ZAMILO-245947 format. One record per residue: residue number from 1; residue in three letters; x, y, z of N, C-alpha, C, O, CB in turn. Coordinates in pm, whole numbers. Glycine has a CB too. Example, Ala and Ser with C-alpha at 12.3 -4.5 7.8 and 13.67 -1.06 7.14 Angstrom:
<recs>
+------+------+--------+--------+--------+--------+--------+--------+--------+--------+--------+--------+--------+--------+--------+--------+--------+
| resi | resn |   n.px |   n.py |   n.pz |  ca.px |  ca.py |  ca.pz |   c.px |   c.py |   c.pz |   o.px |   o.py |   o.pz |  cb.px |  cb.py |  cb.pz |
+------+------+--------+--------+--------+--------+--------+--------+--------+--------+--------+--------+--------+--------+--------+--------+--------+
|    1 |  ALA |   1319 |   -569 |    780 |   1230 |   -450 |    780 |   1320 |   -330 |    780 |   1424 |   -332 |    846 |   1131 |   -447 |    905 |
|    2 |  SER |   1285 |   -225 |    708 |   1367 |   -106 |    714 |   1290 |      3 |    787 |   1341 |    114 |    804 |   1408 |    -60 |    572 |
+------+------+--------+--------+--------+--------+--------+--------+--------+--------+--------+--------+--------+--------+--------+--------+--------+
</recs>
This chain:
<recs>
+------+------+--------+--------+--------+--------+--------+--------+--------+--------+--------+--------+--------+--------+--------+--------+--------+
| resi | resn |   n.px |   n.py |   n.pz |  ca.px |  ca.py |  ca.pz |   c.px |   c.py |   c.pz |   o.px |   o.py |   o.pz |  cb.px |  cb.py |  cb.pz |
+------+------+--------+--------+--------+--------+--------+--------+--------+--------+--------+--------+--------+--------+--------+--------+--------+
|    1 |  MET |  10373 |  11909 |   9801 |  10365 |  11792 |   9717 |  10387 |  11836 |   9573 |  10350 |  11946 |   9533 |  10229 |  11720 |   9733 |
|    2 |  PRO |  10448 |  11749 |   9497 |  10471 |  11786 |   9358 |  10340 |  11816 |   9286 |  10248 |  11735 |   9290 |  10547 |  11676 |   9285 |
|    3 |  ARG |  10332 |  11930 |   9220 |  10209 |  11970 |   9154 |  10185 |  11890 |   9027 |  10072 |  11884 |   8979 |  10212 |  12116 |   9121 |
|    4 |  ASP |  10290 |  11829 |   8972 |  10272 |  11749 |   8852 |  10243 |  11603 |   8884 |  10232 |  11521 |   8794 |  10396 |  11759 |   8764 |
|    5 |  GLN |  10231 |  11571 |   9012 |  10208 |  11433 |   9053 |  10115 |  11431 |   9174 |  10160 |  11410 |   9286 |  10344 |  11362 |   9086 |
|    6 |  PRO |   9986 |  11454 |   9152 |   9892 |  11459 |   9265 |   9889 |  11328 |   9344 |   9898 |  11219 |   9287 |   9752 |  11492 |   9215 |
|    7 |  ILE |   9875 |  11342 |   9474 |   9872 |  11228 |   9565 |   9751 |  11245 |   9656 |   9727 |  11354 |   9708 |  10006 |  11215 |   9649 |
|    8 |  ARG |   9675 |  11138 |   9675 |   9561 |  11140 |   9767 |   9585 |  11039 |   9879 |   9630 |  10927 |   9855 |   9428 |  11108 |   9692 |
|    9 |  PHE |   9554 |  11082 |  10000 |   9561 |  10995 |  10117 |   9418 |  10969 |  10163 |   9344 |  11064 |  10188 |   9648 |  11059 |  10233 |
|   10 |  ASN |   9378 |  10843 |  10173 |   9245 |  10808 |  10221 |   9263 |  10731 |  10351 |   9294 |  10612 |  10350 |   9165 |  10725 |  10114 |
|   11 |  HIS |   9242 |  10800 |  10465 |   9266 |  10734 |  10594 |   9157 |  10633 |  10628 |   9179 |  10545 |  10711 |   9275 |  10837 |  10704 |
|   12 |  LYS |   9040 |  10643 |  10567 |   8934 |  10546 |  10594 |   8965 |  10411 |  10531 |   8930 |  10308 |  10588 |   8800 |  10598 |  10542 |
|   13 |  ARG |   9028 |  10411 |  10417 |   9067 |  10286 |  10349 |   9212 |  10248 |  10376 |   9254 |  10137 |  10343 |   9044 |  10299 |  10199 |
|   14 |  GLN |   9289 |  10341 |  10436 |   9432 |  10321 |  10460 |   9507 |  10297 |  10328 |   9590 |  10207 |  10317 |   9455 |  10203 |  10555 |
|   15 |  LYS |   9475 |  10381 |  10230 |   9535 |  10371 |  10096 |   9594 |  10506 |  10056 |   9550 |  10611 |  10102 |   9430 |  10324 |   9991 |
|   16 |  VAL |   9695 |  10500 |   9969 |   9755 |  10619 |   9909 |   9743 |  10603 |   9758 |   9777 |  10498 |   9703 |   9905 |  10638 |   9954 |
|   17 |  TYR |   9693 |  10708 |   9692 |   9669 |  10705 |   9547 |   9766 |  10803 |   9481 |   9770 |  10921 |   9518 |   9520 |  10740 |   9513 |
|   18 |  LEU |   9842 |  10755 |   9385 |   9944 |  10835 |   9318 |   9910 |  10848 |   9171 |   9905 |  10749 |   9098 |  10083 |  10772 |   9336 |
|   19 |  PHE |   9887 |  10971 |   9126 |   9860 |  11001 |   8985 |   9994 |  11034 |   8923 |  10056 |  11134 |   8958 |   9755 |  11120 |   8967 |
|   20 |  ASP |  10041 |  10951 |   8831 |  10177 |  10965 |   8779 |  10178 |  10969 |   8627 |  10108 |  10892 |   8562 |  10265 |  10852 |   8829 |
|   21 |  TYR |  10258 |  11059 |   8573 |  10276 |  11067 |   8428 |  10399 |  10985 |   8388 |  10503 |  10992 |   8453 |  10291 |  11214 |   8381 |
|   22 |  GLN |  10386 |  10907 |   8282 |  10498 |  10832 |   8227 |  10571 |  10927 |   8133 |  10535 |  10942 |   8017 |  10451 |  10701 |   8153 |
|   23 |  ARG |  10675 |  10991 |   8185 |  10746 |  11093 |   8109 |  10823 |  11034 |   7992 |  10881 |  10926 |   8002 |  10841 |  11169 |   8200 |
|   24 |  LYS |  10821 |  11106 |   7882 |  10892 |  11063 |   7761 |  11000 |  11166 |   7729 |  11002 |  11275 |   7786 |  10794 |  11047 |   7641 |
|   25 |  TRP |  11088 |  11130 |   7640 |  11197 |  11221 |   7603 |  11144 |  11345 |   7532 |  11208 |  11450 |   7535 |  11298 |  11149 |   7514 |
|   26 |  ASN |  11029 |  11334 |   7467 |  10973 |  11446 |   7393 |  10876 |  11523 |   7483 |  10769 |  11471 |   7516 |  10902 |  11396 |   7263 |
|   27 |  PRO |  10911 |  11646 |   7522 |  10822 |  11719 |   7614 |  10690 |  11762 |   7551 |  10597 |  11797 |   7623 |  10893 |  11840 |   7665 |
|   28 |  TRP |  10678 |  11760 |   7417 |  10555 |  11802 |   7351 |  10462 |  11685 |   7322 |  10348 |  11705 |   7281 |  10587 |  11873 |   7222 |
|   29 |  ALA |  10509 |  11564 |   7343 |  10424 |  11446 |   7322 |  10327 |  11432 |   7440 |  10356 |  11480 |   7550 |  10510 |  11317 |   7305 |
|   30 |  LYS |  10216 |  11368 |   7416 |  10120 |  11344 |   7524 |  10176 |  11233 |   7614 |  10207 |  11124 |   7567 |   9978 |  11305 |   7468 |
|   31 |  TRP |  10188 |  11263 |   7741 |  10241 |  11166 |   7835 |  10126 |  11086 |   7894 |  10033 |  11145 |   7950 |  10323 |  11236 |   7948 |
|   32 |  PRO |  10130 |  10955 |   7882 |  10022 |  10876 |   7942 |  10029 |  10883 |   8095 |  10137 |  10893 |   8153 |  10030 |  10729 |   7895 |
|   33 |  ALA |   9914 |  10878 |   8156 |   9906 |  10885 |   8302 |   9860 |  10751 |   8358 |   9778 |  10682 |   8298 |   9811 |  10998 |   8347 |
|   34 |  THR |   9913 |  10717 |   8473 |   9870 |  10597 |   8545 |   9835 |  10636 |   8688 |   9885 |  10736 |   8740 |   9981 |  10486 |   8541 |
|   35 |  VAL |   9752 |  10557 |   8750 |   9719 |  10575 |   8891 |   9763 |  10449 |   8963 |   9721 |  10339 |   8930 |   9566 |  10604 |   8912 |
|   36 |  GLU |   9848 |  10469 |   9063 |   9893 |  10356 |   9143 |   9830 |  10367 |   9282 |   9812 |  10477 |   9334 |  10049 |  10352 |   9153 |
|   37 |  VAL |   9798 |  10253 |   9340 |   9736 |  10248 |   9472 |   9826 |  10167 |   9564 |   9867 |  10055 |   9531 |   9591 |  10185 |   9465 |
|   38 |  PHE |   9857 |  10224 |   9681 |   9945 |  10159 |   9777 |   9876 |  10149 |   9912 |   9795 |  10235 |   9947 |  10079 |  10235 |   9789 |
|   39 |  ASP |   9908 |  10045 |   9987 |   9862 |  10033 |  10125 |   9949 |  10121 |  10214 |  10072 |  10119 |  10202 |   9865 |   9884 |  10173 |
|   40 |  TRP |   9888 |  10198 |  10302 |   9962 |  10288 |  10390 |  10060 |  10211 |  10477 |  10169 |  10261 |  10506 |   9865 |  10367 |  10478 |
|   41 |  ALA |  10025 |  10090 |  10520 |  10113 |  10011 |  10607 |  10245 |   9977 |  10540 |  10342 |   9946 |  10608 |  10042 |   9883 |  10649 |
|   42 |  ASP |  10251 |   9982 |  10407 |  10373 |   9946 |  10333 |  10457 |  10068 |  10297 |  10558 |  10054 |  10228 |  10336 |   9872 |  10207 |
|   43 |  ILE |  10419 |  10187 |  10343 |  10490 |  10309 |  10306 |  10570 |  10362 |  10425 |  10520 |  10370 |  10537 |  10392 |  10417 |  10256 |
|   44 |  HIS |  10695 |  10397 |  10397 |  10784 |  10457 |  10497 |  10834 |  10590 |  10442 |  10853 |  10605 |  10321 |  10904 |  10361 |  10532 |
|   45 |  GLY |  10855 |  10688 |  10530 |  10907 |  10817 |  10487 |  11058 |  10819 |  10489 |  11120 |  10762 |  10579 |  10852 |  10928 |  10576 |
|   46 |  GLU |  11119 |  10884 |  10390 |  11264 |  10899 |  10383 |  11296 |  11044 |  10348 |  11238 |  11100 |  10255 |  11326 |  10801 |  10278 |
|   47 |  ILE |  11389 |  11103 |  10421 |  11438 |  11237 |  10388 |  11581 |  11221 |  10339 |  11663 |  11156 |  10405 |  11429 |  11335 |  10511 |
|   48 |  SER |  11611 |  11280 |  10225 |  11748 |  11273 |  10172 |  11792 |  11413 |  10131 |  11710 |  11498 |  10095 |  11757 |  11174 |  10052 |
|   49 |  TYR |  11923 |  11434 |  10136 |  11979 |  11560 |  10089 |  12035 |  11535 |   9951 |  12117 |  11445 |   9932 |  12089 |  11616 |  10186 |
|   50 |  GLU |  11993 |  11615 |   9854 |  12036 |  11595 |   9716 |  12079 |  11727 |   9655 |  12024 |  11833 |   9685 |  11924 |  11531 |   9632 |
|   51 |  VAL |  12178 |  11718 |   9570 |  12229 |  11836 |   9501 |  12237 |  11804 |   9353 |  12299 |  11705 |   9313 |  12368 |  11880 |   9557 |
|   52 |  ASP |  12176 |  11887 |   9272 |  12197 |  11878 |   9128 |  12192 |  12020 |   9072 |  12184 |  12116 |   9148 |  12089 |  11786 |   9060 |
|   53 |  ARG |  12196 |  12032 |   8943 |  12210 |  12163 |   8881 |  12095 |  12258 |   8915 |  12118 |  12377 |   8940 |  12219 |  12148 |   8731 |
|   54 |  TYR |  11973 |  12209 |   8916 |  11857 |  12298 |   8931 |  11784 |  12285 |   9064 |  11695 |  12364 |   9094 |  11761 |  12271 |   8821 |
|   55 |  ASP |  11820 |  12188 |   9141 |  11742 |  12158 |   9262 |  11837 |  12104 |   9368 |  11908 |  12007 |   9343 |  11627 |  12057 |   9232 |
|   56 |  GLN |  11837 |  12165 |   9485 |  11918 |  12109 |   9592 |  11848 |  12130 |   9724 |  11776 |  12227 |   9744 |  12058 |  12172 |   9593 |
|   57 |  GLY |  11871 |  12037 |   9814 |  11812 |  12047 |   9946 |  11758 |  11913 |   9993 |  11794 |  11807 |   9941 |  11702 |  12149 |   9946 |
|   58 |  PHE |  11671 |  11919 |  10093 |  11616 |  11800 |  10155 |  11484 |  11764 |  10088 |  11391 |  11846 |  10083 |  11596 |  11820 |  10307 |
|   59 |  ARG |  11475 |  11643 |  10036 |  11353 |  11593 |   9973 |  11289 |  11489 |  10064 |  11357 |  11418 |  10137 |  11382 |  11532 |   9832 |
|   60 |  LEU |  11158 |  11482 |  10057 |  11083 |  11380 |  10130 |  11029 |  11279 |  10030 |  10953 |  11314 |   9940 |  10968 |  11443 |  10215 |
|   61 |  TYR |  11069 |  11154 |  10048 |  11025 |  11045 |   9963 |  10932 |  10953 |  10040 |  10942 |  10942 |  10162 |  11145 |  10967 |   9907 |
|   62 |  CYS |  10843 |  10888 |   9969 |  10768 |  10775 |  10023 |  10831 |  10650 |   9964 |  10838 |  10635 |   9842 |  10613 |  10785 |   9989 |
|   63 |  ALA |  10877 |  10562 |  10049 |  10934 |  10436 |  10005 |  10828 |  10328 |  10023 |  10782 |  10303 |  10135 |  11066 |  10401 |  10084 |
|   64 |  VAL |  10790 |  10264 |   9914 |  10690 |  10157 |   9918 |  10766 |  10026 |   9934 |  10852 |   9993 |   9852 |  10599 |  10156 |   9789 |
|   65 |  CYS |  10734 |   9952 |  10040 |  10805 |   9828 |  10070 |  10716 |   9707 |  10045 |  10593 |   9717 |  10040 |  10853 |   9828 |  10216 |
|   66 |  LYS |  10781 |   9592 |  10030 |  10705 |   9467 |  10023 |  10632 |   9452 |  10155 |  10687 |   9486 |  10260 |  10799 |   9343 |   9994 |
|   67 |  PRO |  10508 |   9400 |  10153 |  10431 |   9388 |  10277 |  10507 |   9312 |  10387 |  10559 |   9203 |  10364 |  10299 |   9317 |  10249 |
|   68 |  GLY |  10511 |   9372 |  10505 |  10573 |   9309 |  10621 |  10725 |   9315 |  10623 |  10786 |   9256 |  10711 |  10531 |   9169 |  10628 |
|   69 |  THR |  10787 |   9386 |  10528 |  10934 |   9396 |  10524 |  10974 |   9542 |  10510 |  10889 |   9631 |  10504 |  10992 |   9311 |  10406 |
|   70 |  THR |  11105 |   9565 |  10505 |  11156 |   9698 |  10475 |  11229 |   9698 |  10340 |  11309 |   9787 |  10314 |  11251 |   9746 |  10587 |
|   71 |  GLU |  11201 |   9600 |  10256 |  11260 |   9592 |  10123 |  11184 |   9686 |  10029 |  11066 |   9663 |   9999 |  11259 |   9445 |  10069 |
|   72 |  VAL |  11251 |   9791 |   9985 |  11187 |   9894 |   9902 |  11167 |   9843 |   9760 |  11260 |   9792 |   9697 |  11272 |  10023 |   9900 |
|   73 |  ILE |  11044 |   9856 |   9710 |  11015 |   9816 |   9572 |  10990 |   9938 |   9483 |  10998 |   9927 |   9360 |  10894 |   9723 |   9568 |
|   74 |  GLU |  10959 |  10052 |   9544 |  10934 |  10173 |   9465 |  10944 |  10295 |   9557 |  10918 |  10286 |   9677 |  10794 |  10168 |   9397 |
|   75 |  ARG |  10982 |  10408 |   9497 |  10986 |  10535 |   9571 |  10916 |  10642 |   9487 |  10919 |  10638 |   9364 |  11133 |  10577 |   9603 |
|   76 |  PHE |  10853 |  10736 |   9556 |  10801 |  10853 |   9486 |  10821 |  10975 |   9576 |  10824 |  10964 |   9698 |  10650 |  10835 |   9449 |
|   77 |  ILE |  10835 |  11090 |   9512 |  10861 |  11215 |   9585 |  10731 |  11266 |   9646 |  10630 |  11282 |   9577 |  10924 |  11322 |   9491 |
|   78 |  LEU |  10735 |  11290 |   9775 |  10620 |  11351 |   9842 |  10637 |  11503 |   9848 |  10538 |  11576 |   9838 |  10604 |  11293 |   9985 |
|   79 |  SER |  10761 |  11550 |   9863 |  10786 |  11694 |   9868 |  10921 |  11726 |   9805 |  11021 |  11659 |   9833 |  10781 |  11746 |  10014 |
|   80 |  ARG |  10922 |  11826 |   9720 |  11044 |  11870 |   9652 |  11146 |  11924 |   9753 |  11116 |  11940 |   9871 |  11011 |  11978 |   9546 |
|   81 |  ALA |  11264 |  11953 |   9705 |  11375 |  11993 |   9790 |  11350 |  12126 |   9862 |  11304 |  12223 |   9802 |  11502 |  12004 |   9708 |
|   82 |  LEU |  11380 |  12126 |   9990 |  11375 |  12246 |  10073 |  11512 |  12262 |  10139 |  11586 |  12165 |  10154 |  11260 |  12238 |  10180 |
|   83 |  SER |  11545 |  12384 |  10180 |  11678 |  12409 |  10234 |  11699 |  12353 |  10374 |  11814 |  12338 |  10418 |  11704 |  12557 |  10237 |
|   84 |  HIS |  11593 |  12320 |  10445 |  11605 |  12267 |  10581 |  11515 |  12145 |  10596 |  11406 |  12143 |  10538 |  11569 |  12377 |  10687 |
|   85 |  PRO |  11556 |  12044 |  10672 |  11475 |  11922 |  10683 |  11351 |  11933 |  10772 |  11261 |  11850 |  10762 |  11559 |  11812 |  10734 |
|   86 |  GLU |  11345 |  12035 |  10859 |  11234 |  12043 |  10955 |  11096 |  12050 |  10890 |  11006 |  11980 |  10937 |  11252 |  12162 |  11044 |
|   87 |  PRO |  11074 |  12129 |  10785 |  10941 |  12127 |  10721 |  10905 |  11991 |  10663 |  10788 |  11953 |  10660 |  10935 |  12232 |  10610 |
|   88 |  GLN |  11005 |  11916 |  10618 |  10980 |  11782 |  10565 |  10937 |  11689 |  10678 |  10847 |  11607 |  10661 |  11106 |  11726 |  10494 |
|   89 |  ARG |  11001 |  11702 |  10793 |  10962 |  11620 |  10909 |  10819 |  11652 |  10952 |  10741 |  11562 |  10984 |  11060 |  11643 |  11028 |
|   90 |  ARG |  10785 |  11781 |  10952 |  10648 |  11820 |  10989 |  10546 |  11767 |  10890 |  10438 |  11723 |  10929 |  10637 |  11973 |  10999 |
|   91 |  LEU |  10581 |  11770 |  10761 |  10490 |  11718 |  10659 |  10468 |  11568 |  10679 |  10355 |  11521 |  10672 |  10544 |  11746 |  10518 |
|   92 |  TRP |  10576 |  11493 |  10703 |  10563 |  11349 |  10723 |  10482 |  11320 |  10850 |  10398 |  11230 |  10851 |  10702 |  11282 |  10731 |
|   93 |  SER |  10506 |  11396 |  10956 |  10430 |  11380 |  11080 |  10281 |  11408 |  11056 |  10195 |  11336 |  11107 |  10484 |  11473 |  11190 |
|   94 |  HIS |  10252 |  11511 |  10978 |  10114 |  11545 |  10944 |  10047 |  11429 |  10871 |   9934 |  11391 |  10904 |  10109 |  11674 |  10858 |
|   95 |  CYS |  10116 |  11372 |  10772 |  10061 |  11259 |  10695 |  10034 |  11139 |  10787 |   9929 |  11076 |  10779 |  10157 |  11217 |  10581 |
|   96 |  CYS |  10130 |  11110 |  10874 |  10115 |  10995 |  10965 |   9997 |  11016 |  11060 |   9918 |  10925 |  11081 |  10243 |  10973 |  11046 |
|   97 |  GLN |   9986 |  11136 |  11117 |   9876 |  11162 |  11209 |   9741 |  11156 |  11137 |   9644 |  11103 |  11192 |   9894 |  11299 |  11275 |
|   98 |  TYR |   9735 |  11209 |  11017 |   9611 |  11203 |  10939 |   9571 |  11058 |  10913 |   9454 |  11022 |  10929 |   9627 |  11279 |  10806 |
|   99 |  MET |   9666 |  10976 |  10872 |   9635 |  10837 |  10840 |   9600 |  10756 |  10965 |   9537 |  10650 |  10955 |   9752 |  10772 |  10767 |
|  100 |  GLN |   9641 |  10804 |  11083 |   9608 |  10736 |  11209 |   9480 |  10793 |  11271 |   9450 |  10765 |  11387 |   9724 |  10749 |  11309 |
|  101 |  HIS |   9404 |  10873 |  11195 |   9278 |  10934 |  11240 |   9297 |  11028 |  11358 |   9205 |  11047 |  11437 |   9179 |  10825 |  11278 |
|  102 |  LYS |   9415 |  11087 |  11372 |   9441 |  11184 |  11478 |   9413 |  11324 |  11424 |   9417 |  11345 |  11303 |   9587 |  11173 |  11531 |
|  103 |  PRO |   9386 |  11420 |  11512 |   9362 |  11557 |  11465 |   9488 |  11615 |  11402 |   9599 |  11594 |  11450 |   9313 |  11646 |  11581 |
|  104 |  VAL |   9469 |  11688 |  11293 |   9582 |  11753 |  11225 |   9551 |  11901 |  11206 |   9435 |  11941 |  11204 |   9611 |  11685 |  11088 |
|  105 |  VAL |   9655 |  11979 |  11192 |   9641 |  12123 |  11169 |   9586 |  12144 |  11029 |   9636 |  12087 |  10932 |   9778 |  12196 |  11187 |
|  106 |  ALA |   9484 |  12226 |  11019 |   9421 |  12250 |  10889 |   9486 |  12366 |  10814 |   9467 |  12380 |  10693 |   9273 |  12278 |  10906 |
|  107 |  ASP |   9562 |  12450 |  10884 |   9625 |  12566 |  10819 |   9744 |  12522 |  10735 |   9825 |  12441 |  10781 |   9669 |  12670 |  10924 |
|  108 |  PRO |   9755 |  12573 |  10613 |   9869 |  12536 |  10529 |  10000 |  12595 |  10582 |  10000 |  12701 |  10644 |   9846 |  12582 |  10385 |
|  109 |  LEU |  10109 |  12525 |  10557 |  10240 |  12572 |  10600 |  10278 |  12700 |  10526 |  10331 |  12793 |  10586 |  10346 |  12463 |  10576 |
|  110 |  TYR |  10249 |  12703 |  10396 |  10277 |  12821 |  10312 |  10145 |  12867 |  10250 |  10108 |  12817 |  10144 |  10384 |  12790 |  10201 |
|  111 |  PRO |  10073 |  12960 |  10314 |   9944 |  13003 |  10261 |   9958 |  13081 |  10130 |  10066 |  13131 |  10098 |   9870 |  13087 |  10364 |
|  112 |  GLY |   9849 |  13090 |  10058 |   9850 |  13162 |   9932 |   9878 |  13070 |   9815 |   9915 |  12954 |   9833 |   9952 |  13274 |   9935 |
|  113 |  ARG |   9859 |  13122 |   9697 |   9881 |  13045 |   9576 |  10030 |  13044 |   9542 |  10091 |  13150 |   9532 |   9798 |  13102 |   9457 |
|  114 |  PRO |  10089 |  12926 |   9525 |  10231 |  12920 |   9490 |  10256 |  12978 |   9351 |  10169 |  12977 |   9265 |  10282 |  12776 |   9497 |
|  115 |  ASP |  10377 |  13029 |   9331 |  10414 |  13085 |   9200 |  10406 |  12981 |   9090 |  10376 |  13014 |   8975 |  10554 |  13144 |   9206 |
|  116 |  SER |  10433 |  12856 |   9124 |  10437 |  12751 |   9021 |  10300 |  12690 |   8994 |  10290 |  12593 |   8918 |  10534 |  12642 |   9064 |
|  117 |  TRP |  10193 |  12746 |   9055 |  10062 |  12686 |   9041 |  10009 |  12703 |   8900 |  10004 |  12813 |   8846 |   9964 |  12746 |   9142 |
|  118 |  LYS |   9969 |  12591 |   8841 |   9906 |  12593 |   8709 |   9797 |  12486 |   8711 |   9826 |  12370 |   8739 |  10010 |  12567 |   8593 |
|  119 |  PRO |   9676 |  12522 |   8682 |   9570 |  12420 |   8682 |   9589 |  12321 |   8570 |   9629 |  12357 |   8459 |   9432 |  12486 |   8671 |
|  120 |  ARG |   9560 |  12196 |   8598 |   9569 |  12090 |   8497 |   9428 |  12054 |   8456 |   9363 |  11971 |   8520 |   9645 |  11965 |   8551 |
|  121 |  LYS |   9381 |  12116 |   8349 |   9245 |  12088 |   8303 |   9235 |  11948 |   8243 |   9128 |  11888 |   8241 |   9201 |  12191 |   8202 |
|  122 |  SER |   9347 |  11898 |   8194 |   9344 |  11767 |   8128 |   9362 |  11652 |   8227 |   9351 |  11535 |   8188 |   9452 |  11759 |   8023 |
|  123 |  MET |   9388 |  11682 |   8355 |   9412 |  11576 |   8452 |   9280 |  11531 |   8514 |   9212 |  11609 |   8582 |   9509 |  11624 |   8561 |
|  124 |  HIS |   9244 |  11408 |   8491 |   9122 |  11353 |   8547 |   9153 |  11216 |   8607 |   9211 |  11130 |   8542 |   9010 |  11342 |   8440 |
|  125 |  TRP |   9113 |  11199 |   8733 |   9128 |  11068 |   8795 |   9027 |  10975 |   8729 |   8915 |  11018 |   8699 |   9106 |  11076 |   8951 |
|  126 |  PRO |   9062 |  10850 |   8704 |   8962 |  10755 |   8653 |   8843 |  10751 |   8750 |   8862 |  10756 |   8871 |   9023 |  10612 |   8634 |
|  127 |  GLU |   8723 |  10741 |   8697 |   8601 |  10752 |   8778 |   8600 |  10654 |   8896 |   8566 |  10693 |   9008 |   8479 |  10727 |   8691 |
|  128 |  GLU |   8637 |  10530 |   8872 |   8636 |  10430 |   8979 |   8736 |  10466 |   9089 |   8705 |  10455 |   9208 |   8668 |  10290 |   8922 |
|  129 |  ILE |   8856 |  10508 |   9050 |   8959 |  10546 |   9147 |   8918 |  10675 |   9219 |   8943 |  10688 |   9339 |   9096 |  10565 |   9078 |
|  130 |  ASP |   8857 |  10769 |   9148 |   8812 |  10893 |   9209 |   8712 |  10864 |   9321 |   8720 |  10922 |   9429 |   8749 |  10985 |   9104 |
|  131 |  ARG |   8618 |  10774 |   9295 |   8518 |  10737 |   9396 |   8585 |  10665 |   9514 |   8557 |  10696 |   9630 |   8410 |  10647 |   9333 |
|  132 |  GLU |   8672 |  10569 |   9482 |   8737 |  10490 |   9588 |   8827 |  10577 |   9675 |   8831 |  10560 |   9797 |   8818 |  10376 |   9527 |
|  133 |  SER |   8900 |  10670 |   9613 |   8998 |  10748 |   9688 |   8935 |  10857 |   9774 |   9005 |  10919 |   9855 |   9097 |  10810 |   9593 |
|  134 |  THR |   8807 |  10883 |   9758 |   8742 |  10989 |   9835 |   8630 |  10938 |   9924 |   8558 |  11018 |   9984 |   8688 |  11093 |   9742 |
|  135 |  THR |   8613 |  10807 |   9935 |   8505 |  10751 |  10017 |   8559 |  10645 |  10113 |   8672 |  10599 |  10101 |   8396 |  10690 |   9928 |
|  136 |  ALA |   8474 |  10608 |  10207 |   8507 |  10501 |  10301 |   8459 |  10368 |  10244 |   8368 |  10366 |  10161 |   8442 |  10528 |  10441 |
|  137 |  PRO |   8520 |  10257 |  10288 |   8470 |  10128 |  10241 |   8328 |  10104 |  10290 |   8291 |  10146 |  10399 |   8563 |  10014 |  10287 |
|  138 |  GLU |   8251 |  10035 |  10209 |   8113 |  10005 |  10248 |   8112 |   9895 |  10352 |   8187 |   9799 |  10344 |   8029 |   9964 |  10125 |
|  139 |  ALA |   8024 |   9911 |  10450 |   8019 |   9815 |  10562 |   7945 |   9689 |  10525 |   7932 |   9599 |  10608 |   7953 |   9877 |  10681 |
+------+------+--------+--------+--------+--------+--------+--------+--------+--------+--------+--------+--------+--------+--------+--------+--------+
</recs>
């Protein structure tokens, strides 16, 4: 998953929480952050092959559709480009099984700390969203 765009899946609420920065042309300016909440039933997985100067390969997108349709209203990247589509398929299958309350493999696909890992001390989920995204609905 993109390290600059944390995503939380809450299978008890059937919601997906996306922490997104509103990028500006100035890389040194403070980028405002927003949290978007989507219903899992409205999300479909898409794998595409893309080529550009710095990044090429198969990307996994989440396409957010209007409820009850396949009309896409928004997309966000779930996984950056990889040279082969199979790991992307496994990741999407893992997400689907998790959201369906089925057992999932707990071992990471690529163990160890990634080279691009950098802690974001300034990234904080809003308190209300943090509570909602990590708990079950009250009965």
